[in-house]
N, C-alpha and C positions, 0 to 999 in steps of 0.2 A: 546523496541528495541533501541539499542545504536544509537545515531545520529552521524554517521561517517563523513558525509559531514560537519556538523556543527563543530565537533571537528577538522577536518583537516583544515577547513577554519580559525578557531580561531587560530590554531597553526601557520599557514602561515602568518597571519596578526600580530602575535606576542603578542596576548592578553592572559593574564592568566584567569583562571576561576573567580578569584576575580575581575579582571577588568570588565569583562562582567557582573558579578552579580551586581556590584555596579551601572553600567549603567542601568541595568534592575530594580534596586531598590529592589533586593532580596538578601538573604544570599548566601554566596559561596556554602554552602552545598545544598541549594535548587537548585541552578544552576547546580551543579554537578549531582544531581539526574535527572534533566531534560536532561542533555547531555547524561547520561547513559541510558535514556529511562525509568527510574523508575517513573518519573512524566511526565504528558503530557505537551506539550508546546502549549499554545493557540494561536489563530490567531494574536492577538495584540503583543504577545511576539515574534512570528516569524517576524512580521513587524519590531519591534524594533531591533531584532537581526540583521536583514538585514541592517538596518541603522548603527548600531554600527560597524559591520564588513565591511560596504561599499560594499555590494554585493546585488544581487537580492534575493528575497525570494526563487525563484526556485533553486538558486545555493546552498542553505543550507537545504531546507526543506526535511524531510523524515517523512513519515506517522508513526503514532503510531500503526497502525493496520497491522497485518500480516494475509493475507488471504490464506486459504488452500482449494483447490478444490479436492475432492476425487471422482473418476470416478468408474463406475461399475467394470472395470478391476483392481480395487484397485490401479491404478496409482494415485499418488497425485502430485499436482503442488503447489509450494509455490510461491506466488507473493506478491508484495507490491503495493498497489494502489498508483498511482501518482496523485498529486493534482495540478490543474492549478489555480493560484490566480488572473488571469486576471479578472478585474471587480468584484472581491470578489466572483466569482462563483466557487464552488468546483466541480470539474469534475473528476470522477474516470475513468481511462482508463485501459482496460483489455488487457493484452498482446495477440498478434495474435495467439500464440501457444495454449493458453487456449481456444480461440474462435474455432480454428480448432479442438481441442480435443472434445469440446461440439458438434460441427457439425458432426463429425464422430460418436459420441455416439448417437446423435439423428437419424442419418441415420440407424444405427444398430437397434435401437428400432423400427423405422418405418418398417424395413424389418421383424423383429420378429412379429410385429402386423399383417402384411400382411400374413405371414405364419400361424399364429394362426387363422386368419379369414378364410383362406382356409380350414384348418383342421376342424374348427367348421362347416363351410358350408357343407363339405363332410360328417361329422358325422350326421348332421341334415337330409341329403338326404338319409341316410341308414336306 
């Protein structure tokens, strides 16, 4: 997944890919692949990039993972996990809309279970 925030910040700061690559100690093509999302950027590289660009990690970080949730009604939600680098703890936060979707789905399943239990009980009594 392309690192838009990193790209936009680099451009605003007036750095070329070669400038950043040299600061990271990697080749320009290797940096280019990282920025395009073809290679993962590790935690140390994110830290160094934030120093090079003089911004916080949170200002440029974008996850390499794209998460897809598929519900019973075949609705799918695409979201990107966000990471909090405070104290080096990685914390995934799930958007409220996804939590609500799961809560509705759980409620529907609970209703179906209740209905099936009633039917089963009725059929056992007959």
